[in-house]
C-alpha positions as CSV (number, residue, x, y, z in Angstrom):
1,M,0.0,0.0,0.0
2,N,1.0,3.5,-0.7
3,K,2.2,5.4,2.4
4,T,1.5,9.0,1.3
5,S,-0.5,11.5,3.4
6,T,-2.2,13.4,0.6
7,I,-4.0,12.5,-2.6
8,T,-1.7,14.7,-4.6
9,D,1.3,12.8,-3.3
10,Y,-0.4,9.5,-3.8
11,I,-1.1,10.3,-7.5
12,A,2.4,11.6,-8.0
13,S,3.9,8.3,-6.9
14,F,2.6,6.5,-10.1
15,P,3.9,6.5,-13.7
16,K,2.7,9.4,-15.8
17,D,0.0,7.5,-17.7
18,T,-1.5,6.2,-14.5
19,Q,-1.3,9.6,-13.0
20,L,-3.5,11.0,-15.7
21,L,-6.2,8.4,-15.0
22,L,-6.0,8.9,-11.3
23,E,-6.3,12.7,-11.7
24,Q,-9.3,12.1,-14.0
25,M,-10.9,9.9,-11.3
26,R,-10.2,12.5,-8.6
27,S,-11.7,15.3,-10.8
28,T,-14.7,13.2,-11.6
29,I,-15.4,12.5,-8.0
30,K,-14.9,16.1,-6.9
31,T,-17.2,17.3,-9.6
32,A,-19.9,14.8,-8.7
33,A,-19.5,15.4,-4.9
34,P,-18.0,18.9,-4.4
35,E,-18.7,18.8,-0.7
36,A,-17.1,15.5,0.0
37,E,-14.0,15.5,2.2
38,E,-10.8,14.1,0.7
39,S,-8.4,12.0,2.7
40,I,-6.1,9.0,2.5
41,S,-7.7,5.9,4.2
42,Y,-6.6,2.3,3.9
43,G,-3.7,3.7,2.0
44,M,-5.8,5.1,-0.9
45,P,-7.7,8.2,-1.8
46,A,-11.0,8.3,0.1
47,Y,-14.0,10.5,0.2
48,K,-16.5,11.1,3.0
49,L,-19.8,12.9,3.0
50,F,-22.0,13.5,6.1
51,Q,-19.3,11.6,8.1
52,K,-19.9,8.5,6.1
53,P,-17.6,6.8,3.5
54,L,-18.6,7.8,-0.1
55,V,-16.1,6.2,-2.5
56,Y,-12.4,5.2,-2.7
57,F,-10.0,4.7,-5.6
58,A,-6.6,3.2,-6.0
59,G,-3.9,2.8,-8.6
60,Y,-2.4,-0.5,-9.6
61,K,0.0,-1.7,-12.3
62,N,-2.8,-2.7,-14.7
63,H,-5.9,-1.0,-13.4
64,I,-7.6,1.7,-11.4
65,G,-9.6,0.2,-8.5
66,F,-12.9,1.9,-7.6
67,Y,-14.7,1.2,-4.4
68,A,-18.3,2.4,-3.9
69,T,-19.4,-0.4,-1.6
70,P,-21.7,-2.0,-1.1
71,T,-24.6,-0.2,-2.7
72,G,-22.8,1.6,-5.4
73,H,-21.7,-1.7,-6.9
74,S,-25.0,-3.5,-6.5
75,E,-27.1,-0.6,-7.9
76,F,-24.9,-0.4,-11.1
77,H,-24.2,-4.2,-11.3
78,E,-25.3,-4.5,-14.9
79,E,-23.2,-1.6,-16.2
80,L,-20.2,-2.7,-14.1
81,S,-20.5,-6.3,-15.3
82,K,-18.1,-5.8,-18.2
83,Y,-15.3,-5.0,-15.8
84,K,-13.3,-7.3,-13.6
85,Q,-14.6,-7.2,-10.1
86,G,-13.4,-8.2,-6.7
87,K,-15.3,-8.2,-3.4
88,G,-16.5,-4.6,-3.2
89,S,-14.3,-3.4,-6.0
90,V,-14.3,-2.8,-9.7
91,Q,-11.2,-2.7,-11.9
92,F,-11.0,-0.2,-14.8
93,P,-8.0,-1.3,-17.0
94,I,-5.4,1.4,-17.5
95,D,-5.2,0.8,-21.2
96,Q,-8.8,2.0,-21.7
97,P,-10.5,5.3,-21.0
98,L,-12.3,5.6,-17.7
99,P,-16.1,5.3,-17.9
100,I,-16.5,8.9,-16.6
101,A,-20.3,9.1,-17.0
102,L,-20.8,5.8,-15.1
103,I,-18.4,6.9,-12.3
104,T,-20.3,10.2,-12.1
105,R,-23.6,8.4,-11.7
106,I,-22.3,6.1,-9.1
107,V,-20.8,8.9,-7.0
108,Q,-24.1,10.9,-7.4
109,F,-26.0,7.8,-6.2
110,K,-23.8,7.5,-3.2
111,V,-24.1,11.2,-2.4
112,A,-27.9,10.9,-2.4
113,E,-27.7,7.8,-0.3
114,N,-25.4,9.4,2.3
115,K,-27.7,12.5,2.4
116,R,-30.7,10.3,3.0
117,K,-29.0,8.4,5.8
118,A,-27.8,11.6,7.4
119,S,-31.3,13.1,7.4
120,K,-32.5,10.1,9.4
121,T,-30.2,10.8,12.3
């Protein structure tokens, strides 16, 4: 796991091609959830909203991992089915463009979900 303390440093620790995808992922999340708090959690970029986890992402040699568990993955199961998945993760290959529109919709779904949960407390 990456031992950096900021998302900027985390992204900078990867090869240039991967950096571009990670920056694109970060920008997409920030645009879809501008009020989310950024941090490093579990050694990867993490976003929280209403004190609840929103999404995480991580860079790897051959893919960008995206974590919107559990509901973000189950809600978009069909659209995510063409990507390799692990328990609670989806892998976007680094040799393909990121599915920005899909990532945006997943983040927006998670924002609405966190907002709903926060209004119940």
